[in-house]
C-alpha positions as CSV (number, residue, x, y, z in Angstrom):
1,M,0.0,0.0,0.0
2,Q,1.3,3.4,-1.0
3,A,-0.2,6.5,0.7
4,L,-0.3,9.9,-0.8
5,N,2.0,11.3,1.8
6,T,4.8,9.0,0.6
7,S,4.5,9.9,-3.1
8,K,7.2,12.1,-4.6
9,C,6.7,15.8,-5.5
10,G,6.0,16.3,-9.2
11,S,4.4,12.9,-9.7
12,T,0.8,12.1,-10.7
13,V,-1.0,9.3,-8.9
14,K,-4.4,7.7,-9.1
15,V,-6.6,7.3,-6.0
16,K,-7.1,3.6,-5.2
17,K,-9.0,3.8,-1.9
18,L,-10.0,6.2,0.8
19,H,-9.4,5.1,4.4
20,G,-11.0,6.8,7.4
21,E,-14.6,7.0,8.5
22,G,-17.4,9.5,8.9
23,A,-16.9,13.2,8.5
24,V,-13.2,12.9,7.5
25,K,-13.9,10.6,4.6
26,R,-17.0,12.6,3.6
27,R,-14.9,15.9,3.6
28,M,-12.2,14.3,1.3
29,M,-14.9,13.1,-1.1
30,D,-16.5,16.6,-1.1
31,M,-13.1,18.1,-2.0
32,G,-13.1,15.8,-5.1
33,I,-10.8,13.1,-3.9
34,T,-12.7,10.0,-5.0
35,K,-11.7,6.5,-6.2
36,G,-10.1,6.8,-9.7
37,S,-9.4,10.5,-9.6
38,E,-5.8,11.6,-10.6
39,I,-3.8,13.8,-8.2
40,F,-0.7,15.8,-9.2
41,I,1.6,16.5,-6.2
42,R,2.7,20.1,-6.7
43,K,4.6,21.0,-3.6
44,V,5.6,19.5,-0.2
45,A,6.5,21.8,2.6
46,P,10.0,21.5,4.0
47,L,8.8,19.6,7.1
48,G,6.3,17.6,5.0
49,D,3.2,19.3,6.3
50,P,1.1,20.5,4.3
51,I,1.1,18.9,0.9
52,E,-0.1,21.0,-2.0
53,V,-1.9,18.9,-4.7
54,K,-3.9,19.6,-7.9
55,V,-7.1,17.5,-8.2
56,R,-9.9,18.0,-10.8
57,G,-8.5,21.3,-12.0
58,Y,-7.9,23.1,-8.6
59,E,-5.2,23.3,-6.0
60,L,-5.7,21.9,-2.6
61,S,-3.6,21.7,0.6
62,L,-3.8,18.6,2.6
63,R,-2.5,17.8,6.1
64,K,0.0,14.9,6.3
65,A,-2.4,13.0,8.5
66,D,-5.2,13.3,5.9
67,A,-2.8,12.4,3.0
68,K,-1.9,9.3,4.9
69,M,-5.5,8.1,4.6
70,I,-5.5,8.2,0.8
71,E,-4.2,5.0,-0.8
72,V,-2.8,5.6,-4.3
73,E,-1.2,3.7,-7.1
């Protein structure tokens, strides 16, 4: 399993599965992170938190803990 937080900056990955439950999972799905969507990793902060990604045509910043719940391939 590869999580979004371990992916390299500048790469494009595809969402395989969303982990988490309840409001956290619902919030990620509302932001456009759903199974099969492609995510481009734009920038990673020097200490790794937050991660700036581009999904469905817009930029989004994710916390490292939230990115850990997104399984990618």
